[in-house]
N, C-alpha and C positions, 0 to 999 in steps of 0.2 A: 762105796755106796752099797748100802744094803738095800736088796729090792724084795719086796711081797707080791704075792699074784693071787688072784682069785679068779675061779672060772664062772662063768655063767651060761645060762640058755638064754638065746634071743631067736627072733624070728629069721636070721641071717646064720645061725649055727651057734655052736660053743664059741665062746669068746673068751680070752684070757687077759684080765686085766691086770696091768701091771704098774708098781708104783714104790716110789721113795717114801721116808718119813715125810717128804715135803711136796711131793708132787706126781701126778700120773705120768708115766714115761711111755708106757705102749698100751695098745689093745690088739691081741694077735688074733689070728682067725684059727679054726679049727684044723684047717689043712693049709697051714703056714709053710711059705717055703724056706726050706732051710737056710740061714745066713740072711734074710732079707733084713731083719732087725737083728742085732748084736747085742746080747744082753748077758751080764753076768748072772749067776747062780742064784736063784730066788727060792724063797722060804713062803709056804702057803700060809694066809692070813685070812681068815673069812671074817674077822673084827675090825680091819685095817679103816680108818675111818676116811681117807680119801678112795678107797675099793669101794666102800659102801655108798659114798656119796656118788661116786660114777656109775655103779650100779641102779642105784635110784635114778640119776638122770637119763641114764639109756632107756630104762623102762617107761619115763615119761615121754622119750623121744619118739619109741616105739608106738606109743599109744596115741600120739599126735598131740600131746600135753605139753611139747618141750621143743622150742624152733632154735634155743641159742643154750649152750652149755657153759655153765659157772665151775670150773674147775681150775685149780693150779694146774699147769703143763710145764713138762720139762722135757721135749722130745730131743734127743741126742743125735747129733748130725754136722755137717759141715757148716759154715757160715753161708754158703749158697743153697743148700737144703733148708735151712732155717728161715732164709729170705722167702724161699718158694712155700715152706709150709706157713708163715705168717701172712702172706698173700692168700693161701687158701681159707683161711680164717675170715676173710674180707668177702668170699662167696657169700651172698643172703641165702638163706634158706628157702629150697624151692627153687635155686636158679642154678644155672650152669654156666661154665666158662670153658673156651678152648684153650689147648696148651697154648698157641700162637697167640691167645688173649692176654693171657698170663705173662708169657715173656714180654710182650708190649708193653704191658702195664709196669713190668720190672725194668724197664729202660733197656731190654736187651731182645728186641723182636726176632731176631734170627736164631733165639736159644731155647725153640720150642721144644727140642729133643733134649736138652739137659732140663728143662722145666719135668718133662716127661720123668725122665729117670729121677729126679728129686720127689716127684710126685709118688713114684712107686716104692719109694724106701720110707714114705710116710709111716712112722710107728705108731701114731695115733688115730687108726682108721677112725672114720665117723664122727667123733669130736672134732677133728681136723680133717674138714669136709673133702678128701682126694675124689670121693665117689662123685664129686659135683664137676668134675672136670671131663670133658667129652672131645673127640675128634673134631676137627674143623667142618668136618662135614655133618654133624650131628651125631654121628653114631657112636655107640658106648665103645671104649676101646679097653684094653688091660686092667685088671684091679686085682689088688692083692686077695681079696676075698670073692673073687669069680664075677665074670659078667653078671650071672643071674643075681647076686647079691647085690651088685652095684644097682640093677633095674628095680630092684626091690626097694631098695632104699631110694631112689629118685621117685618112684611111683608113690612109695610112704610120704614123701614130701609136699608131691603134687597134691594129693589127696587132701593132705592136711591144710594146704592153700586155699581149697574150695570154700 
């Protein structure tokens, strides 16, 4: 599988968009933890249609003009991770859920730690909104892009809701 990437600037720092010919497979952070998302070698492409569409939709999101992403996605992970990431896509813009709430919704109320681990491996940050998952006490918890980025994304969505 051939991978292409494009780097863009955003309010949460530089992002690396990664796609195949068919779908977006990752959005990586500037200070990405080595090994969090495993990808093969990539070639740079400033003209790749999926990367350009992703860049455009992210710009719309960051300016409050987009609440739902319309992109072909192919995050690579285990079947459990896929289930968690599908559940993340169901969290409405501007809302949050706890790890426990997600686990319960998935039919495994005692699996909140496993849900948290899968959430942390989400390769398509922002578009698959792992930033909308918080601790059961309402506090912000770990986030691949850093807690400051998580706070910024949640604030952006809250302001867009008003």
